[in-house]
C-alpha positions in Angstrom: -123.4 -92.9 -44.8 -121.6 -95.8 -46.4 -117.8 -95.3 -46.7 -117.8 -96.2 -50.4 -119.9 -93.2 -51.2 -117.7 -91.0 -49.1 -114.7 -92.3 -51.0 -116.3 -91.7 -54.3 -117.3 -88.1 -53.3 -113.7 -87.4 -52.2 -112.3 -88.7 -55.5 -114.8 -86.6 -57.5 -114.3 -83.5 -55.4 -110.5 -83.6 -55.6 -110.5 -84.5 -59.3 -112.9 -81.6 -60.2 -110.9 -79.1 -58.1 -107.7 -80.0 -59.9 -109.3 -79.9 -63.3 -111.1 -76.7 -62.6 -107.8 -75.0 -61.6 -106.1 -76.3 -64.8 -109.0 -75.1 -66.9 -108.7 -71.7 -65.3 -105.0 -71.3 -66.1 -105.6 -72.4 -69.7 -108.3 -69.8 -70.1 -111.4 -72.1 -70.3 -113.3 -70.3 -67.5 -115.1 -67.0 -68.2 -113.2 -63.9 -66.9 -115.7 -63.3 -64.2 -115.2 -66.8 -62.8 -111.5 -66.9 -63.3 -108.6 -66.6 -60.8 -105.8 -66.5 -63.4 -107.5 -66.5 -66.7 -104.5 -67.4 -68.7 -101.1 -69.1 -68.6 -99.0 -65.9 -68.2 -101.0 -64.8 -65.1 -100.6 -68.3 -63.7 -96.9 -68.2 -64.2 -96.7 -64.8 -62.5 -98.7 -66.2 -59.5 -96.4 -69.3 -59.5 -93.4 -66.9 -59.2 -95.1 -64.9 -56.5 -95.7 -67.9 -54.2 -92.3 -69.5 -55.0 -89.8 -66.6 -54.7 -87.1 -69.1 -53.8 -87.0 -70.5 -57.3 -85.0 -68.6 -59.9 -87.3 -66.8 -62.4 -85.9 -68.9 -65.3 -87.3 -72.1 -63.7 -90.8 -70.8 -63.1 -92.2 -72.0 -66.5 -91.0 -75.5 -65.6 -92.5 -75.4 -62.1 -95.8 -74.2 -63.6 -95.8 -77.0 -66.2 -94.9 -79.7 -63.7 -97.6 -78.5 -61.3 -100.2 -78.5 -64.1 -99.2 -82.0 -65.4 -99.3 -83.4 -61.9 -102.8 -81.9 -61.3 -104.1 -83.3 -64.6 -102.5 -86.7 -64.0 -103.7 -86.9 -60.4 -107.2 -85.8 -61.3 -107.6 -88.4 -64.0 -106.2 -91.2 -61.9 -108.4 -90.3 -59.0 -111.4 -90.1 -61.3 -111.0 -93.6 -62.7 -109.7 -95.0 -59.4 -106.2 -96.2 -60.4 -103.8 -96.6 -57.5 -106.2 -94.4 -55.5 -104.5 -94.6 -52.1 -101.0 -93.7 -53.6 -102.4 -91.0 -55.8 -104.4 -89.5 -52.9 -101.2 -89.3 -50.8 -99.4 -87.6 -53.6 -102.3 -85.3 -54.2 -102.3 -84.4 -50.5 -98.5 -83.7 -50.6 -98.9 -81.5 -53.7 -101.8 -79.6 -52.1 -99.9 -79.2 -48.8 -96.9 -77.8 -50.7 -99.1 -75.4 -52.4 -100.8 -74.3 -49.1 -97.4 -73.9 -47.5 -96.1 -71.8 -50.4 -99.1 -69.5 -50.2 -98.7 -69.3 -46.4 -95.0 -68.4 -46.5 -95.2 -66.1 -49.5 -98.3 -64.2 -48.4 -100.0 -65.3 -45.3 -102.0 -68.3 -44.1 -105.3 -66.6 -44.7 -105.0 -67.1 -48.5 -104.5 -70.8 -48.1 -107.5 -70.9 -45.7 -109.7 -68.8 -48.0 -109.0 -71.2 -50.9 -109.4 -74.2 -48.6 -106.1 -75.7 -49.7 -105.4 -77.2 -46.3 -108.9 -78.7 -46.3 -108.3 -80.2 -49.7 -104.9 -81.6 -48.6 -106.6 -83.1 -45.5 -109.4 -84.6 -47.8 -106.7 -86.2 -50.0 -104.9 -87.6 -47.0 -108.2 -88.9 -45.6 -109.0 -90.5 -49.0 -105.6 -92.3 -48.9 -106.7 -94.2 -45.8 -109.9 -95.7 -47.2 -109.0 -99.1 -48.6 -112.4 -100.4 -49.7 -113.0 -100.1 -53.5 -116.0 -98.7 -55.2 -116.3 -97.8 -58.9 -112.5 -98.0 -59.2 -110.3 -99.3 -62.0 -108.3 -100.9 -59.2 -111.1 -103.2 -58.2 -111.5 -104.3 -61.8 -107.8 -104.9 -62.2 -107.5 -106.9 -58.9 -110.5 -109.1 -59.8 -109.1 -109.8 -63.3 -105.9 -111.1 -61.7 -107.7 -113.7 -59.7 
């Protein structure tokens, strides 16, 4: 398979995973498909996997995580600074996986494929060819 299609698939898969998680915590998924279902449940989960943060800072941690997920999803979707955003996405996913693993156990991070998603993001960051990316348009318009 051509690497440009693999790169596109990685971008779409990571973007959709981030956006789906955000939609869940904002209550856009039906209850039977939802992990959190609402913001309050998401904040409670954020506290449970980050017990080292003071409880008063959890709303900020939850907001920062959500903003980063939306931002990374949109930038990956359009292909802007893909390699950098993929690295940052991998780091965010790895931090999430480690938090789950430390707070509960590694099985949760494995069950939700968070380590796999982090690996996919880091793999995406190594693919430098451009395909259906804003970056390719921007670089060609500079020439």
